[in-house]
MIVEXRO-509275 format. One record per residue (C-alpha): x, y, z. Coordinates in Angstrom, 1 decimal, padded with zeros to 4 digits. Layout:
BEGIN
NODE       xx       yy       zz
NODE        X        Y        Z
...
This chain:
BEGIN
NODE       xx       yy       zz
NODE   -011.6    014.7   -013.1
NODE   -014.4    014.8   -010.9
NODE   -015.5    011.0   -010.3
NODE   -018.0    009.4   -007.8
NODE   -017.3    005.8   -006.4
NODE   -020.0    003.4   -005.3
NODE   -018.8    000.7   -003.0
NODE   -015.9    003.0   -001.9
NODE   -015.5    001.3    001.7
NODE   -015.4   -002.0    000.1
NODE   -012.4   -004.1   -000.6
NODE   -012.0   -002.7   -004.1
NODE   -013.4    000.3   -003.4
NODE   -010.7    001.5   -001.3
NODE   -008.0    000.8   -003.6
NODE   -010.2    002.8   -006.3
NODE   -010.2    005.8   -003.7
NODE   -006.8    005.6   -003.1
NODE   -005.4    005.4   -006.3
NODE   -007.8    007.7   -008.1
NODE   -006.6    010.4   -005.5
NODE   -003.1    009.3   -006.4
NODE   -003.9    010.1   -010.1
NODE   -005.0    013.6   -009.1
NODE   -008.8    013.0   -009.4
NODE   -011.3    014.6   -007.3
NODE   -013.2    011.9   -005.7
NODE   -016.5    011.5   -004.2
NODE   -016.6    008.2   -002.0
NODE   -020.4    007.0   -001.9
NODE   -020.7    004.9    001.4
NODE   -023.4    003.6    003.9
NODE   -021.0    004.1    006.8
NODE   -018.4    006.9    006.8
NODE   -016.6    005.3    009.6
NODE   -015.3    002.7    007.4
NODE   -013.4    005.2    005.2
NODE   -009.7    005.3    006.6
NODE   -008.7    007.7    003.7
NODE   -008.4    011.4    004.1
NODE   -007.3    014.1    001.5
NODE   -008.2    017.4    000.2
NODE   -009.6    016.2   -003.0
NODE   -011.8    013.5   -001.2
NODE   -015.4    013.9   -000.2
NODE   -017.5    011.5    001.7
NODE   -021.2    011.3    000.6
NODE   -023.1    008.9    003.1
NODE   -026.1    007.3    001.5
NODE   -027.9    004.1    000.2
NODE   -027.4    003.1   -003.4
NODE   -030.8    001.7   -003.2
NODE   -032.3    005.2   -002.6
NODE   -032.5    006.9   -005.9
NODE   -032.5    010.6   -004.6
NODE   -029.4    009.9   -002.5
NODE   -027.7    008.4   -005.7
NODE   -028.7    011.4   -007.8
NODE   -027.6    014.0   -005.5
NODE   -024.0    012.0   -005.7
NODE   -023.8    011.7   -009.3
NODE   -024.8    015.1   -010.0
NODE   -021.9    017.5   -011.5
NODE   -019.6    014.4   -011.6
NODE   -017.6    013.5   -015.0
NODE   -017.7    009.8   -014.5
NODE   -018.9    006.9   -012.2
NODE   -017.1    003.9   -011.0
NODE   -018.8    001.1   -009.2
NODE   -017.3   -001.7   -007.0
NODE   -020.8   -002.8   -005.3
NODE   -020.9   -006.2   -004.0
NODE   -022.9   -008.5   -001.6
NODE   -022.0   -008.0    002.1
NODE   -023.7   -009.2    005.1
NODE   -026.9   -007.3    005.7
NODE   -027.4   -006.2    001.9
NODE   -029.8   -007.7   -000.3
NODE   -028.7   -010.4   -002.9
NODE   -029.8   -008.2   -005.7
NODE   -027.8   -005.3   -004.4
NODE   -025.6   -004.9   -007.7
NODE   -028.5   -005.0   -010.1
NODE   -030.7   -002.8   -008.1
NODE   -027.9   -000.3   -007.2
NODE   -027.0    000.1   -010.7
NODE   -030.5    000.8   -012.1
NODE   -030.3    003.6   -009.7
NODE   -026.8    004.8   -010.7
NODE   -027.8    004.5   -014.5
NODE   -030.9    006.9   -014.0
NODE   -028.9    009.2   -012.1
NODE   -026.4    009.3   -014.8
NODE   -028.9    009.7   -017.7
NODE   -030.6    012.6   -015.9
NODE   -027.2    014.4   -015.4
NODE   -025.7    013.6   -018.7
NODE   -022.7    011.7   -017.2
NODE   -021.7    009.4   -019.8
NODE   -018.7    007.0   -018.4
NODE   -019.4    004.2   -016.3
NODE   -016.9    001.6   -015.1
NODE   -018.0   -001.6   -013.2
NODE   -016.7   -004.5   -011.2
NODE   -018.5   -007.5   -012.1
NODE   -017.1   -010.9   -011.8
NODE   -015.8   -013.8   -014.2
NODE   -018.4   -016.1   -014.4
NODE   -021.3   -014.1   -015.4
NODE   -022.7   -013.9   -018.8
NODE   -020.8   -015.5   -021.8
NODE   -017.9   -016.9   -019.2
NODE   -020.4   -018.7   -017.1
NODE   -019.1   -022.3   -018.8
NODE   -015.6   -021.3   -019.6
NODE   -013.4   -023.7   -017.7
NODE   -013.4   -025.3   -014.1
NODE   -013.3   -021.8   -012.1
NODE   -016.5   -020.7   -013.7
NODE   -018.1   -023.6   -013.1
NODE   -016.9   -023.7   -009.3
NODE   -018.0   -020.2   -008.9
NODE   -021.6   -021.4   -010.0
NODE   -021.6   -023.9   -007.3
NODE   -020.5   -021.8   -004.2
NODE   -021.6   -018.4   -005.4
NODE   -024.6   -018.8   -007.5
NODE   -026.7   -016.1   -006.2
NODE   -024.0   -013.4   -006.2
NODE   -023.1   -014.2   -010.0
NODE   -026.9   -014.2   -010.9
NODE   -026.9   -010.6   -009.6
NODE   -023.8   -009.8   -011.6
NODE   -025.7   -011.0   -014.7
NODE   -028.8   -008.8   -014.0
NODE   -026.4   -005.9   -013.5
NODE   -024.7   -006.6   -016.8
NODE   -027.9   -006.6   -018.4
NODE   -029.1   -003.3   -016.9
NODE   -025.6   -001.7   -018.0
NODE   -025.8   -003.0   -021.6
NODE   -029.1   -001.5   -022.4
NODE   -028.2    001.8   -020.7
NODE   -026.8    003.6   -023.9
NODE   -024.1    004.9   -021.7
NODE   -020.3    004.8   -022.4
NODE   -019.7    001.6   -020.2
NODE   -016.8   -000.8   -019.3
NODE   -017.7   -003.8   -017.3
NODE   -014.6   -005.5   -015.7
NODE   -014.8   -009.2   -015.0
NODE   -011.9   -010.1   -012.7
NODE   -011.1   -013.6   -011.5
NODE   -010.5   -014.5   -008.1
NODE   -009.4   -011.6   -006.0
NODE   -006.6   -011.5   -003.8
NODE   -005.2   -008.7   -001.3
NODE   -001.7   -008.3   -003.0
NODE   -000.1   -005.3   -004.0
NODE   -000.6   -003.5   -007.5
NODE    002.0   -004.9   -009.8
NODE    000.8   -003.5   -013.2
NODE    001.5   -006.6   -015.0
NODE   -001.9   -007.8   -015.0
NODE   -003.9   -009.0   -018.4
NODE   -007.3   -007.7   -019.6
NODE   -009.0   -008.9   -022.8
NODE   -012.1   -010.5   -024.1
NODE   -010.9   -014.3   -024.6
NODE   -007.7   -014.7   -022.1
NODE   -006.4   -017.9   -021.7
NODE   -006.8   -018.7   -017.9
NODE   -005.0   -021.2   -015.6
NODE   -006.8   -024.0   -013.5
NODE   -007.6   -021.5   -010.5
NODE   -006.6   -017.9   -011.8
NODE   -006.2   -014.8   -009.6
NODE   -005.5   -011.0   -009.7
NODE   -005.3   -008.4   -007.0
NODE   -007.9   -005.9   -006.2
NODE   -005.2   -003.3   -006.4
NODE   -004.7   -004.3   -010.1
NODE   -008.5   -004.3   -010.8
NODE   -008.4   -000.7   -009.7
NODE   -005.6    000.5   -011.7
NODE   -007.3   -001.2   -014.5
NODE   -010.7    000.4   -013.9
NODE   -009.2    003.7   -013.2
NODE   -007.3    003.4   -016.9
NODE   -010.6    003.1   -018.4
NODE   -011.8    006.5   -017.5
NODE   -009.8    008.1   -020.4
NODE   -009.3    004.8   -022.6
NODE   -011.8    003.9   -025.2
NODE   -010.4    000.4   -026.1
NODE   -012.9   -001.7   -023.9
NODE   -016.1    000.6   -024.0
NODE   -019.3   -001.1   -024.2
NODE   -016.9   -004.3   -023.8
NODE   -016.8   -006.9   -020.8
NODE   -013.2   -007.8   -020.5
NODE   -011.5   -010.4   -018.2
NODE   -008.9   -009.0   -015.9
NODE   -006.3   -011.5   -014.5
NODE   -002.7   -011.8   -013.6
């Protein structure tokens, strides 16, 4: 499958790129700074661009089979990077007839904002980022695409275990965690699985 990954040089994005290549996909990594990509592979193309520029997003999405996004706020990016970026991604997907969209959001957004201690803490310490994720989710919900929004709990740099859980009403502990590698594994599994189409499953260990 031909896929484009937005946020490919980020901490989750790098796992998505490596695992997608391991699964045999042809990957286009959309990045602002190609120097941050430490992966080389015959099936990997690096696309330098800014997700806030519709023309660049459009060119990257053209002729793809699916889109994955691990966009997130980093130093120097607008606080609305996720919502604004997904607006451009959705517009490009509709133009080129690309249907499947897999996106990393965050636990605490939407109907999980009041679910337990962990969600309340998130709203205290990273409110602006969660608000951006919520607006992004609203854009995706109204897109008409075949979307899956993954809402991981606290992200770690651990190895891929394959023993994570994904569901719409998971029971979580006091401070739940999941590795970015496992989140990437879940997201890639949604490329050809319809179980969570147009759903927002929580992902946790």
